[in-house]
C-alpha positions as CSV (number, residue, x, y, z in Angstrom):
1,M,77.5,169.4,74.9
2,K,74.6,167.8,77.2
3,K,76.1,167.1,80.3
4,N,75.7,163.5,81.4
5,N,74.0,163.1,85.0
6,S,73.8,159.3,85.3
7,I,77.3,158.3,86.3
8,P,77.6,160.9,89.2
9,L,74.3,159.4,90.3
10,L,75.3,156.0,90.1
11,L,78.4,156.6,92.0
12,L,76.0,158.3,94.7
13,T,73.6,155.5,94.8
14,S,76.9,152.4,94.9
15,G,78.6,154.8,97.9
16,I,75.0,155.0,99.9
17,L,74.5,151.1,99.1
18,L,78.2,150.2,100.2
19,G,78.2,152.4,103.1
20,G,74.7,150.9,104.6
21,L,76.4,147.3,103.9
22,G,79.6,148.5,106.2
23,T,77.4,149.9,108.8
24,Y,75.3,146.5,108.9
25,F,78.4,144.3,109.3
26,V,80.2,146.5,111.8
27,H,77.0,146.6,114.2
28,L,76.7,142.8,113.3
29,A,80.2,142.3,114.7
30,T,79.9,144.3,117.4
31,S,76.7,142.8,118.5
32,T,78.1,139.3,118.4
33,E,81.0,140.3,120.5
34,D,78.8,141.8,123.1
35,G,77.2,138.4,123.3
36,S,74.0,139.5,121.8
37,D,72.1,137.4,119.2
38,P,72.8,139.1,115.8
39,S,69.8,137.5,114.2
40,Q,67.5,139.4,117.0
41,S,69.0,142.6,116.0
42,V,68.5,141.9,112.4
43,I,65.1,141.2,113.2
44,A,64.5,144.1,115.1
45,E,66.0,146.5,112.7
46,H,63.8,144.9,110.2
47,T,60.9,145.3,112.3
48,N,61.8,149.1,112.4
49,G,61.9,149.5,108.8
50,T,65.6,150.6,108.8
51,L,67.3,148.0,106.4
52,P,64.9,146.4,104.2
53,T,66.7,147.6,101.0
54,V,70.2,145.9,102.1
55,Q,68.2,142.6,103.5
56,S,66.4,142.4,99.8
57,E,70.0,143.3,98.0
58,M,71.6,140.5,100.0
59,G,69.1,138.1,99.5
60,E,69.2,138.9,95.6
61,V,72.8,138.1,95.6
62,R,72.5,134.8,97.4
63,D,69.8,133.6,95.2
64,T,72.0,134.7,92.0
65,M,75.0,132.9,93.5
66,S,72.9,129.9,94.3
67,T,71.0,129.9,90.8
68,N,74.9,130.2,89.0
69,T,76.0,127.3,91.1
70,S,73.2,125.2,90.3
71,H,73.6,125.9,86.4
72,L,77.1,125.3,86.4
73,A,76.3,121.9,88.4
74,D,73.7,120.7,85.7
75,A,76.3,121.8,83.1
76,I,78.9,119.1,84.0
77,E,76.3,116.6,83.8
78,D,76.0,117.1,80.1
79,P,77.0,113.7,78.2
80,S,78.7,115.5,75.3
81,L,81.5,116.5,78.0
82,Q,82.7,112.9,77.9
83,R,83.6,113.6,73.9
84,N,84.6,117.2,74.0
85,A,87.8,117.7,76.2
86,F,87.9,121.7,75.8
87,Q,84.1,122.0,76.6
88,R,84.9,119.4,79.8
89,K,87.5,121.5,81.1
90,L,85.4,124.8,80.5
91,A,82.4,123.6,82.5
92,V,84.3,121.8,85.3
93,Y,86.8,124.8,86.1
94,S,83.9,127.2,85.8
95,Y,81.7,125.2,88.2
96,V,84.5,124.6,90.7
97,A,85.3,128.4,90.9
98,S,81.9,129.2,91.8
99,L,82.0,126.9,95.0
100,S,83.2,128.0,98.6
101,E,85.8,126.1,100.4
102,L,83.0,123.9,102.4
103,Q,81.2,123.2,99.1
104,I,84.7,122.4,97.5
105,T,84.8,119.5,100.5
106,E,81.4,118.3,100.3
107,E,81.7,118.1,96.4
108,L,85.1,116.1,96.9
109,E,83.0,113.8,99.6
110,R,80.6,113.1,96.8
111,T,82.8,112.3,94.0
112,S,84.2,109.4,96.2
113,D,80.7,108.0,96.1
114,P,80.6,104.9,93.9
115,A,77.1,105.9,92.9
116,H,78.3,109.3,91.4
117,V,76.4,110.0,88.2
118,L,79.0,111.7,86.1
119,S,81.2,110.1,83.3
120,S,84.6,108.8,84.1
121,R,86.4,111.5,82.1
122,V,84.3,114.3,84.0
123,L,84.6,112.7,87.2
124,K,88.4,112.6,86.8
125,E,88.5,116.0,85.6
126,L,86.4,117.1,88.7
127,Q,88.4,115.5,91.0
128,T,91.4,117.1,89.8
129,A,89.9,120.8,89.6
130,L,88.5,120.3,93.1
131,I,91.7,119.3,94.8
132,E,93.7,121.6,93.2
133,R,91.2,124.5,94.2
134,L,91.3,123.3,97.7
135,A,95.1,123.1,97.6
136,V,95.0,126.9,97.0
137,L,92.7,127.9,99.6
138,N,93.6,125.3,102.3
139,P,96.6,123.0,101.5
140,V,96.3,121.2,104.7
141,S,92.7,120.2,104.3
142,A,93.8,119.1,100.6
143,L,96.2,117.0,102.1
144,E,94.4,115.5,104.8
145,F,91.7,114.7,102.0
146,S,93.9,113.1,99.6
147,L,95.5,111.0,102.4
148,D,92.1,110.0,104.0
149,S,91.1,108.8,100.4
150,N,94.2,106.7,100.0
151,D,93.4,105.1,103.3
152,L,89.9,104.4,102.2
153,G,91.3,102.7,99.2
154,N,89.6,105.0,96.6
155,D,91.3,105.5,93.2
156,Y,93.8,108.2,94.4
157,V,96.7,105.9,94.3
158,I,97.7,103.5,91.5
159,P,100.7,101.0,91.8
160,N,104.2,102.3,90.8
161,T,105.1,100.1,88.0
162,L,107.8,102.7,86.8
163,G,105.8,103.0,83.5
164,T,107.9,103.7,80.5
165,H,107.3,106.8,77.9
166,T,109.1,106.3,74.6
167,Y,109.8,109.1,72.3
168,A,111.8,110.4,69.5
169,T,114.2,113.1,69.5
170,E,117.0,114.5,66.9
171,Y,119.2,112.5,69.1
172,G,117.4,109.1,68.9
173,T,114.5,107.2,70.3
174,F,114.6,106.5,73.9
175,T,112.3,105.1,76.7
176,R,112.5,106.4,80.4
177,A,110.5,105.5,83.6
178,V,107.9,107.8,84.3
179,N,104.6,108.9,86.1
180,P,102.1,107.3,83.7
181,L,100.0,110.2,84.4
182,D,102.4,112.7,83.3
183,P,105.3,111.6,81.1
184,Q,107.2,114.9,82.1
185,T,107.5,113.9,85.7
186,Y,109.5,111.4,87.0
187,A,108.0,108.5,89.3
188,P,109.5,108.1,92.6
189,T,112.7,105.8,92.1
190,D,111.7,103.2,94.5
191,T,109.9,100.4,92.3
192,D,107.8,99.3,95.0
193,S,106.2,102.8,95.9
194,E,102.9,104.2,94.6
195,I,101.9,107.2,92.5
196,M,99.5,109.4,94.3
197,P,98.6,111.9,91.7
198,V,96.5,113.9,94.2
199,V,99.1,114.4,96.8
200,R,101.5,115.5,93.6
201,S,98.8,117.8,92.9
202,V,98.2,119.3,96.4
203,F,101.9,119.8,97.1
204,K,102.5,121.5,93.7
205,E,99.6,124.3,94.5
206,W,101.0,124.3,98.1
207,A,104.7,125.0,97.0
208,L,103.4,127.6,94.4
209,R,101.8,129.3,97.5
210,D,104.3,128.8,100.1
211,L,107.4,126.8,99.2
212,D,109.0,126.5,102.7
213,D,105.6,125.6,104.2
214,A,105.3,122.8,101.8
215,V,108.4,121.2,102.4
216,E,108.1,121.5,106.1
217,N,104.6,119.7,105.9
218,A,106.1,116.9,103.7
219,K,108.8,116.1,106.2
220,S,106.5,114.0,108.4
221,L,104.8,112.0,105.5
222,N,105.5,108.5,105.4
223,S,107.7,107.1,102.6
224,D,105.5,106.5,99.6
225,T,103.5,110.0,100.3
226,K,106.9,112.0,101.1
227,L,108.1,110.7,97.4
228,N,105.0,111.9,95.7
229,A,105.1,115.4,97.6
230,L,108.5,115.7,96.5
231,A,107.6,115.0,92.9
232,G,104.7,117.8,93.2
233,I,107.1,120.3,94.8
234,L,110.0,119.9,92.1
235,T,107.4,120.6,89.3
236,T,107.4,124.2,90.6
237,L,111.4,125.0,90.8
238,S,111.8,125.8,87.3
239,G,114.3,128.5,87.1
240,K,115.7,127.7,90.7
241,P,119.4,127.1,91.2
242,F,120.3,123.3,91.7
243,E,121.3,123.6,94.9
244,T,117.5,124.5,95.6
245,F,116.5,121.2,93.8
246,R,119.1,119.0,95.6
247,D,118.7,120.5,99.0
248,I,114.9,120.0,99.0
249,S,115.4,116.6,97.5
250,K,117.7,115.7,100.1
251,T,115.3,116.9,102.8
252,L,112.8,114.8,101.7
253,G,114.7,111.5,101.0
254,D,115.5,111.4,97.2
255,E,118.2,113.2,95.9
256,D,118.4,111.8,92.6
257,Q,114.7,112.9,91.9
258,G,116.0,116.1,92.4
259,I,118.6,116.1,90.1
260,D,116.7,114.4,87.4
261,A,113.9,117.2,87.9
262,Y,116.5,119.9,87.7
263,V,118.3,118.5,84.6
264,L,115.0,118.3,82.8
265,S,114.1,122.0,84.0
266,L,116.7,123.1,81.7
267,R,115.2,121.7,78.6
268,T,113.6,125.2,77.5
269,A,114.8,127.2,80.2
270,N,116.8,130.6,79.7
271,V,119.8,130.6,81.8
272,D,122.3,133.5,82.6
273,D,125.4,131.6,82.3
274,P,125.1,129.0,79.6
275,K,129.0,127.9,80.1
276,A,128.7,127.3,83.6
277,I,125.3,125.3,82.9
278,W,127.2,123.3,80.5
279,T,130.0,122.5,82.9
280,E,127.4,121.7,85.6
281,L,125.5,119.5,83.2
282,T,128.6,117.3,82.2
283,S,129.2,116.5,85.9
284,L,125.4,115.8,86.6
285,V,124.2,113.6,83.5
286,K,125.5,110.0,83.3
287,P,126.7,108.8,79.8
288,D,123.7,106.5,79.4
289,Q,121.0,109.1,80.1
290,Y,120.3,109.7,76.6
291,D,116.9,111.3,76.9
292,K,118.9,114.3,78.8
293,M,121.0,115.2,75.6
294,Q,118.3,117.5,74.5
295,V,119.2,119.6,77.8
296,F,122.5,120.0,76.2
297,G,121.4,121.2,72.9
298,N,119.5,124.1,74.4
299,I,122.4,125.3,76.6
300,A,124.9,125.1,73.9
301,E,122.6,127.1,71.6
302,Q,122.5,129.8,74.3
303,W,126.3,129.4,74.7
304,Y,126.7,130.2,71.2
305,E,124.4,133.3,71.2
306,K,126.7,134.7,73.9
307,D,130.3,133.6,73.1
308,G,130.0,132.9,69.3
309,V,131.0,129.8,67.1
310,R,134.2,129.4,69.3
311,V,132.2,127.5,71.7
312,L,131.9,124.6,69.2
313,D,135.4,123.6,70.0
314,Q,134.7,123.4,73.7
315,I,131.6,121.3,73.0
316,N,133.6,119.0,70.9
317,A,136.3,118.7,73.8
318,T,133.5,117.7,76.1
319,P,133.6,114.0,77.3
320,L,130.1,113.0,75.6
321,E,129.4,110.1,73.3
322,E,130.4,111.3,69.8
323,F,127.2,110.5,68.5
324,H,125.3,112.8,70.6
325,K,128.2,115.3,70.7
326,K,127.7,115.5,66.9
327,N,124.1,116.4,67.1
328,I,124.7,118.9,69.5
329,V,127.2,120.5,67.2
330,D,125.0,120.0,64.2
331,R,122.3,122.0,66.3
332,V,124.5,125.0,67.1
333,L,125.8,124.9,63.6
334,R,122.3,125.4,62.3
335,L,121.6,128.3,64.2
336,A,125.1,129.8,63.3
337,A,124.2,129.1,59.8
338,T,121.1,131.5,60.2
339,N,122.8,134.2,62.1
340,N,126.2,134.3,60.4
341,P,126.4,131.9,57.5
342,Q,130.0,132.8,56.5
343,E,131.2,132.1,59.9
344,A,129.6,128.9,60.2
345,F,130.5,127.8,56.5
346,Q,134.2,128.5,57.7
347,Y,133.9,126.4,60.8
348,A,132.1,123.3,59.3
349,Q,134.9,123.1,56.7
350,T,137.1,121.9,59.5
351,L,134.9,119.1,60.6
352,P,136.0,115.5,59.9
353,T,134.4,114.1,56.6
354,E,132.2,111.0,57.1
355,R,132.2,107.9,55.3
356,G,130.7,108.0,51.9
357,F,130.8,111.9,51.5
358,P,133.3,114.1,50.3
359,S,132.6,116.6,53.0
360,P,131.2,116.4,56.4
361,L,127.4,116.4,56.2
362,A,127.4,119.2,58.6
363,L,128.8,121.5,55.6
364,F,125.9,120.6,53.3
365,M,123.6,121.5,56.3
366,V,125.3,124.9,56.7
367,V,125.2,125.4,52.9
368,D,121.7,124.7,52.5
369,I,120.4,127.0,55.1
370,W,122.8,129.5,53.7
371,A,121.4,129.2,50.3
372,E,117.7,130.0,51.4
373,T,118.8,133.4,52.6
374,D,121.5,134.3,50.0
375,P,122.2,132.0,47.5
376,Q,124.5,134.1,45.8
377,A,127.1,134.3,48.4
378,A,126.7,130.7,49.3
379,Y,127.3,129.4,45.8
380,H,130.4,131.9,45.3
381,S,131.8,130.4,48.7
382,V,131.5,126.8,47.5
383,T,132.9,127.5,44.3
384,R,136.1,128.5,45.5
385,I,136.5,125.0,47.6
386,E,139.6,123.2,45.9
387,Q,138.7,119.7,45.9
388,L,136.4,119.0,42.8
389,P,134.2,116.1,44.1
390,E,133.5,118.3,47.2
391,R,133.0,121.7,45.4
392,E,130.7,120.1,42.6
393,S,128.3,118.2,45.3
394,L,128.0,121.5,47.2
395,Q,127.4,123.6,44.0
396,T,124.6,121.3,43.1
397,S,123.4,121.5,46.8
398,V,123.1,125.3,46.5
399,V,121.7,125.5,43.0
400,S,119.2,123.0,43.7
401,R,117.6,125.3,46.5
402,W,118.3,128.5,44.6
403,A,116.2,127.2,41.7
404,A,113.7,126.0,44.1
405,N,113.1,129.5,45.6
406,E,113.9,131.7,42.4
407,P,112.7,129.4,39.5
408,Y,112.3,131.9,36.5
409,Y,115.7,133.6,37.6
410,Y,117.2,130.2,37.4
411,M,115.6,129.1,34.1
412,E,116.5,132.5,32.4
413,N,120.1,132.2,33.6
414,L,120.4,128.2,33.0
415,D,123.5,128.7,31.1
416,N,125.2,130.6,33.7
417,F,125.3,127.1,36.0
418,P,127.5,124.2,35.6
419,T,126.3,121.3,33.7
420,H,126.6,119.0,36.3
421,T,123.9,121.1,38.5
422,R,121.3,121.3,36.0
423,V,119.3,118.2,36.3
424,M,118.4,119.0,39.9
425,G,118.2,122.8,39.4
426,I,115.8,122.3,36.4
427,R,113.5,119.7,38.4
428,N,113.2,122.0,41.2
429,A,112.6,125.0,39.4
430,L,109.8,123.5,37.2
431,E,108.4,121.7,40.4
432,T,108.0,125.1,42.1
433,I,106.5,126.8,38.9
434,A,104.0,123.4,38.3
435,Q,102.5,124.2,42.1
436,T,100.9,127.2,41.0
437,S,101.2,126.8,36.9
438,P,101.3,123.2,35.6
439,R,100.8,123.9,32.0
440,E,103.7,126.2,32.0
441,A,105.8,124.1,33.4
442,A,105.1,120.9,31.3
443,E,105.8,123.3,28.1
444,L,108.9,124.5,29.9
445,A,110.0,120.7,30.3
446,L,109.5,119.8,26.7
447,D,112.0,122.1,25.9
448,Q,114.6,120.8,28.0
449,K,117.2,118.7,26.3
450,D,119.0,115.8,28.2
451,E,122.7,115.7,27.9
452,G,124.2,111.9,28.1
453,L,123.1,108.7,27.0
454,I,120.1,108.3,29.8
455,N,117.3,110.7,29.3
456,V,117.1,111.5,33.1
457,L,114.9,114.7,32.4
458,N,112.6,113.2,30.1
459,T,111.9,110.3,32.7
460,M,112.0,112.5,35.8
461,L,110.1,115.8,35.0
462,P,106.8,114.3,33.7
463,S,106.1,112.9,37.4
464,V,107.4,115.8,39.2
465,I,105.0,118.1,37.1
466,L,101.9,116.1,36.7
467,R,101.5,115.2,40.3
468,H,100.6,118.9,40.7
469,W,98.4,119.2,37.6
470,V,96.5,116.2,38.4
471,D,95.6,117.4,41.8
472,Q,94.7,120.8,40.4
473,D,92.9,119.9,37.3
474,V,92.8,116.4,36.3
475,E,91.1,117.0,32.9
476,A,93.5,119.6,31.5
477,A,96.4,117.2,32.5
478,V,94.6,114.4,30.7
479,N,94.1,116.2,27.4
480,W,97.4,117.8,27.4
481,V,99.0,114.3,27.8
482,T,97.3,112.6,25.4
483,S,95.9,114.9,23.0
484,G,98.2,117.7,23.2
485,P,102.0,119.0,22.2
486,V,103.8,116.0,23.6
487,P,106.0,114.8,20.9
488,E,106.2,111.0,20.1
489,G,109.4,110.3,21.2
490,K,108.4,111.8,24.7
491,Q,105.0,110.5,24.8
492,S,105.5,107.3,27.0
493,S,107.3,109.0,29.7
494,W,104.4,111.6,30.0
495,V,101.5,108.8,29.6
496,R,103.5,106.5,32.1
497,A,103.6,109.3,34.7
498,L,100.2,110.6,34.1
499,T,98.6,107.2,34.7
500,T,100.8,106.0,37.6
501,I,99.5,109.2,39.5
502,L,95.8,108.8,38.1
503,V,95.7,105.2,39.3
504,H,95.6,106.5,43.0
505,S,92.1,108.3,42.5
506,D,90.7,106.7,38.9
507,P,92.2,103.3,38.4
508,H,89.6,102.4,35.6
509,R,90.4,105.7,33.6
510,A,94.5,105.2,34.3
511,F,94.1,101.6,33.1
512,E,92.3,102.4,29.8
513,I,95.0,105.2,28.8
514,A,97.8,102.8,29.4
515,L,96.0,100.3,26.9
516,K,96.1,102.9,24.2
517,Q,99.8,103.9,24.7
518,P,101.9,102.0,22.1
519,K,104.5,99.8,23.7
520,A,108.1,101.4,23.9
521,E,110.6,100.1,21.6
522,G,113.9,102.0,22.8
523,G,115.3,104.1,25.2
524,F,115.1,104.0,29.0
525,E,111.1,103.1,28.7
526,A,111.8,99.6,27.2
527,F,113.6,98.5,30.4
528,L,110.6,99.3,32.8
529,P,107.9,97.0,33.4
530,A,105.0,96.9,31.0
531,L,102.8,99.8,32.1
532,E,99.5,97.7,32.2
533,A,101.4,95.3,34.4
534,E,102.5,98.2,36.7
535,L,99.3,99.7,36.8
536,I,97.7,96.1,38.1
537,D,100.5,95.7,40.4
538,Q,99.2,99.0,42.3
539,I,95.7,98.4,41.7
540,V,95.6,94.7,43.3
541,Y,96.7,96.1,46.7
542,R,93.8,98.4,47.0
543,D,91.2,96.5,44.9
544,L,91.7,92.9,44.4
545,D,88.6,92.3,42.7
546,L,88.8,95.3,40.2
547,A,92.3,94.1,39.3
548,V,90.9,90.4,38.4
549,E,88.0,92.3,36.3
550,L,90.9,94.1,34.3
551,L,93.0,91.3,34.0
552,P,91.4,90.2,30.7
553,K,92.0,93.5,28.7
554,V,95.8,92.9,29.3
555,P,97.3,92.0,25.8
556,E,98.9,89.0,25.5
557,G,102.8,88.4,25.9
558,K,105.3,89.7,28.8
559,S,102.9,92.3,30.2
560,R,100.0,90.2,30.7
561,S,102.2,87.2,32.6
562,E,103.5,90.2,34.9
563,A,100.0,91.5,35.4
564,Y,98.7,88.0,36.4
565,A,101.6,87.2,38.6
566,S,100.9,90.2,40.6
567,V,97.2,89.2,41.3
568,G,98.3,85.5,41.7
569,S,100.8,86.6,44.4
570,E,98.2,88.6,46.2
571,Y,96.0,85.5,46.3
572,I,98.9,83.5,47.7
573,D,99.6,86.1,50.3
574,Q,95.7,85.9,51.3
575,G,95.9,82.1,51.5
576,E,94.0,81.4,48.4
577,F,96.3,78.7,46.8
578,D,93.8,77.2,44.5
579,K,93.1,80.4,42.9
580,A,96.6,81.3,42.2
581,V,97.1,78.0,40.5
582,N,93.9,78.0,38.3
583,L,94.7,81.7,37.4
584,G,97.3,80.7,35.5
585,L,95.6,77.9,33.5
586,Q,94.0,81.0,31.6
587,L,97.6,82.0,30.3
588,T,99.2,80.5,27.1
589,P,102.1,77.9,27.9
590,A,104.7,80.7,27.3
591,E,102.9,82.9,29.5
592,Q,102.4,80.3,32.1
593,A,106.2,79.3,32.7
594,Q,107.0,83.1,33.5
595,Y,103.6,83.4,35.6
596,Y,104.3,80.4,38.1
597,Q,108.1,81.1,38.5
598,S,107.1,84.5,39.4
599,I,104.5,83.3,42.2
600,T,106.9,80.7,43.6
601,S,108.8,83.3,45.4
602,T,105.9,84.5,47.2
603,W,104.4,81.0,47.9
604,V,107.5,79.9,49.3
605,R,107.6,82.5,51.7
606,I,104.0,81.9,52.7
607,D,103.5,78.0,52.7
608,P,106.7,76.1,51.5
609,G,104.9,72.7,52.0
610,G,101.8,73.7,50.3
611,L,103.8,74.7,47.4
612,V,105.3,71.2,47.2
613,E,102.0,69.9,47.1
614,S,100.4,71.8,44.2
615,I,103.3,71.2,41.9
616,K,101.5,68.2,40.7
617,D,98.4,70.6,39.8
618,L,100.7,72.3,37.1
619,P,99.4,71.8,33.6
620,T,102.5,70.4,31.9
621,S,105.4,68.1,32.9
622,E,108.0,70.5,31.7
623,L,106.5,73.2,34.0
624,R,106.4,70.8,36.9
625,S,110.1,69.7,36.5
626,S,111.3,73.4,35.9
627,I,109.6,74.5,39.1
628,A,110.8,71.7,41.1
629,L,114.4,72.6,39.6
630,E,114.2,76.0,40.8
631,L,113.1,75.0,44.4
632,S,115.7,72.5,44.8
633,S,118.5,75.0,43.7
634,R,121.1,76.0,46.1
635,R,119.4,79.4,46.6
636,M,115.7,78.0,47.3
637,K,116.5,74.5,49.0
638,E,116.7,75.9,52.7
639,N,113.1,76.8,52.5
640,F,112.0,73.0,52.5
641,T,112.5,70.0,54.8
642,D,114.6,66.8,53.5
643,A,111.3,65.3,53.2
644,Q,110.1,67.6,50.8
645,L,113.2,68.2,48.9
646,E,112.7,64.2,48.3
647,E,109.5,64.7,46.9
648,L,110.6,67.5,44.6
649,K,113.0,64.9,43.3
650,Q,110.3,62.8,41.7
651,Y,109.4,65.9,39.4
652,T,113.0,66.6,38.1
653,G,114.1,63.1,37.3
654,D,116.3,62.7,40.1
655,T,118.5,65.6,39.0
656,D,120.0,68.0,41.6
C-alpha cells in the first residue's frame, strides 16, 4: 500500500504556523509590558522580513471574518424573513454568533434607533438574540443596557395588565394571569408593576451562568425590575428543590411567585419521591388554582409507577375537589390499564357508579384500553360480571373494539358473540374493511340480516361504508349503488346514504340521483324527510343560488313544500322577507299552507314585527287566519307586543 505523506506534512506545517503565532504574541505582550510600542516592533520585524507569512495569514483571517459578518448582516435585511419564522431565527442567531462583545453593544445601540431599516419581527428577534448573547458574555453590561433603555423609554417595557391566557386541559378550561410575552411564565403579582422582557432575559442567562451572582445583583434593583429579574431567574430552577425556589423568591421580595414557579415546574418533571412531592403539593396548591391540577396528574402517574395501583386509595383520600380528583384517578387508571389491565379492571370495579350508567365510566375506559391489547382476556373478564346491564354494556364495548381491530376474525366468528353486541360489532368491522376494500365491505353488508322491528343495520351500514368508498372511487360507488347488486328492499337506504355524502362534493349529481329514486312507501325510510328536500336543505347553506335553481325540479307534494321551506327560511335569515313570501306563491294551495307554517318559526325569531306586517301579503284568507292563530297561540304569543297581538286578531276573527 502506498503511504500517504500529506497528513504528516500538514501537521508539520500547522505546527510551524502555530509556533510562529505563539512566539509573535508572546513577544508582543513582552514588548508592551516593557513600555515599547508594539506597532514599531511589528513594523521593524516586517522590514527585516521575519514575519511576512504570519502577517498575511492574520490579515486573511480578519478579512474573512469581516466578509462573513458583512454577509450575515446583509442576510437579516432580507424582506422574506418577516414571513418565515425559521429562516428569520436562523439568520439572526447566525449573525449574532459572529459578533464580538463590542460589536453586540454597538448593534444594540443601533436597534434602538427609530430609523432602523429592519422589519418589526426581525428587529424584535435581533434584540432578543443580542441581549441573550450579551447576557452570556457580560451580564452586568447587559443589565446596564436594559435599564438604560427603560429609562430612555424604549420598547423594552410594557405595562403589566396581568394579561390572561385561556387554555383547555383534561381538567377543564382555565384562564390565569400571565406575562403576555410568555404564557408559561407568571407575570409579577403586583398589578401596577411593569413587564420587562429584556430584564427577564438577562437574568435568565445570568442565572444559568452563575445563580448566586444573579441573585446578588438582583437585590439592589428597584421593585419592578427586581420582580422581573426574579421571573427570569425562576425559569432556570427546574429540578431544584422547593426550598431553593422559596428562598430566592423571598430574598427578592415575592414568595408567591416562587411557589407558583415551583409548582408549575413539576408539570412534566421526573421526581425521585412522588409521594413526598404529592404531599408537598397539597399544602402549596389552593383549591381554586385549577390550572395546577395537571401537576397533580403528572406526580400521580409517577407515584403509581413506583408503588402500584394502591396509590389510588391515597389519592382518593386527598382533600381535592371531587371533579379534579376523579380526573387524576382516571389518568392513573389509564396508565394502569396499559401496564396491568387485570389489576386496573379489578380496582375500577370498586369505584362508585355514576348517574345514567350501570358502572363507573372509569371501568369502560379501562376495558376499552384492555380490548386494544388483549380483547379475549377483556371479554372473558367482563362476561363474569354478575349484573346483567353492566355485563352487556361492557361486552358491547369490548366487542366493538375487537371487531374494529380484527374485522375478519369477528365476521367469521359472529355467531359466537352475544346478539346484543352484533350491531356495533358488525358496524365497526365493516367500517375497518371499507377503509381498504369498500366493495368487499358493501357486499358483506348486503348479507347481514336485521333482527327486530327496526332495520338498524340496513340504515346504518350504507353511510359507514360509502363514506370511505366515495372518497376513494366515487364512480365505482355510484355505479354499485345505482346499477349494482343492491336489492330493491335496501335500495332506498343505499341511495340516501350515497346522495347525502355526494352532495358535499357534487351537489348537482347527488340531486339528479335522488330524483330517480322511487319514494319509500314502508319501513324506516318512510318516516324520514323526503330525499330531495333533505339535499336542498344541505345545499342551501353553501350555495343558495344553486338551491333556487334546483327547486323547480322537485316533484309536487310534501317533498316540494319542505324543499321550498329550506330556501324560504334561508331568505329570512338573510333579511330577504319579500323573497320568502313570493317564493311560496309558486306552490299549490295545499303546499302553501305547509310552506308558510314552516317558515314562520324562523321568521318570528328574526323579525316578529315584520312577520305580523307581512301576513296581509299571504294569498288566501284561510292561510292568513291559520298563520295568525298559530302566532297568537300560547306557545308563540310571548314573541309579540300587545299591539302586535291586537293586529293579529283582525285575521283570526277575534278568536284567541
